N, C-alpha and C positions, 0 to 999 in steps of 0.2 A: 422290509418285505410291504409291498403296498395292500393295503387290504381293500378288495374291488366290491364297494356298494354304492348303488345308487344315490346322488344327494348328500356325498358324505368324502371326506378326504382324512382317510385312517392311516396311518403306518405303524407298522409293529417291527421292533427291533430287538431281537433275540439276543441275551449275552452283551448289553453295552457293558454292564459289570459281570466279569466273571464270577462263578459261585462262592469264591474263596472272599472275594473283595463285597459281594453281596450280603455273605454271611457276617463279616466283621461290622460293614454297616449297619445292618438290621440289630445286632447287639448294641452297638454306639446308639443308637435312635431309640430303640426300646427303653434303654437304661436313663438317656437324658433328656428326651424331651418331655415337656410339661404336657401330658397328656390329661384330657378333660373327659369326663363323662355327662354330657348335657343331657337335658331334658327336653323333649320335643313334643309338639300336640300334633298328634294322628288322629284323624276319623274323631275329632271332638275330645280326645282323651289324652292326659298327659303322660308320658311314657318315657324311658331312659333311651337314649340313642343308641342303637344296636351295634356299636362299636365304640372305641375311644378316639378322641381327635385332638389335634394340635394346630394350632394357626402360628404361622410366621410370616412377617413382609417387612419389607422398607418401610420407614417413616409412620409406624405404628398404624399400619390401614388396618381398617375393620371391613370385616365380611359377613354379610347377611343372608340368610337363605333360610327357609322353613319357619319364619317368624323368630330364628335365633340370630344373635349378634355374635361373632367371635372377635373378642378383642385380641390385638397382636402382641406378641413376643419379639423381641431383636432375634436376628438370623444367630443360631449356634456357628461355631466354625464349620462342625461336617456339613450343616445344612447349607451352607455359603458355597462351601467348596462343591455341593451338588449341584447347585443353582447354577453356579458358573458353568459348570459341563453341559448341564441341560440347555441353558440358555444357549450356548456357543452351537452345540449339536443342532437346535433346531431354529437358530439365527433369529433368536427373538429374546428381547429382554425382560424375564418374567419378575415380578417383585414382591410374590406371596409364594406360598406353598401351603396347601392344608394337607396335614398327614392325616392317616386313617390307620388304626391299629385294630386290624380284626383278631381279636385273641384265639378263636377256634370257629369250628364251622358254624356254631349258631350266631356268630356276628356276621353282619349284612348291611346293603344298603340298596333302598327300593330303588323302582324306576324312577328315572329323573333325566331332566336335560341339564347340564351347565349353561342356564342361559339368563342369569342376573344381571340387571342392568348396567351394576358396576364392572361386567367382564367385556362390555363393548356388545356391538353387533355381531361381529365372526369372532368370537376367541380363540385362542389356543391354547389347548390344556395336553399338559405333558404330565404322563402318569409311569412313575418309575416305581416297579413292582419288588420288593425284598420279602425275603421268608418262602412261606408254603405257596404253592401255585394255586391260583383259586381262578373258577370261571368267571369271567368278564362276558356278560350278556348285551347284545344291542337290539334294539326292536324299532321299527321305521314308525313314524307317527301315524302315517297315511295307511301304507299297505300292511302293515304289521308284519312285514318280512324281518326274521330273526337271524343272529348268527351269533354263536357261543366261541369265544377265545381263551385258552388257558393262558395266563399269563404267569410265565416261570419268574424264579427269580434273577434278578440282575436287567430285566427286560424293562423297552421303554415303548410305551403305547402313546402315540401322538394324533390328537382330534384337533382338523384345521376346518376352515372355511363355514361352509352351511350345516356341517355335522351335527351340532348343536338345536338348530333350527327343525333339522328332519328325523332327529334319531334321538332315542330315550338309551340309557344304558342303566345296569344293577350288577350288583354281585350278590347272588343269592346265598341263602342260608344251604345247607347242605346235611344230609343224615349221616354219611360216613364220615369220623372224625378227621378234622385237619388241623396242623400245627399254626401256629401264627402267623400273620403275614403282615407287614407295612406297606401302605401305598401311598408316595406322596405325589400330589397333584399340583403341579406348578402352574400358575397362573399371572396374567397381567391384569392388575384392579386400573381401571381408569378413575382417574381423579379429577 
């Protein structure tokens, strides 16, 4: 399904993986990835990133954002299989993935754009959701138009073109109890 927003090229595919497949993948990844709980500087304070992260890539590529550098691990067999399917689907050769584990409703990611220089001018970000559904919010940088999508397990959200230039996105904290979610954001690092 094409998400119709100005200055954006966004596609949402519900059920790329069945609930059964997504549940198995969630369990394997939760248990096998090298999850990190990094510190980040926000508003002049050092605090824990409000989620767990893991970074995997080709050729030990590093990824830097918010004054944090993530050193790469080699692809696991499961991640390599997922990368191939997502790359084939998107017709784009991804070479890295940032995995995020949202342990419950208190974990989040604040408003941001994936616009780091190493992602290039018009990056393609393919985001696979596994586990509990979470709200994914988008906000236009200029006119502040907003949209909320509920990303279900096994779904894929693809952001292309000028999306990162004109839109920010977040996964907000929630008051209501929510089970864990893993989000895999496949990227192409330009070296």
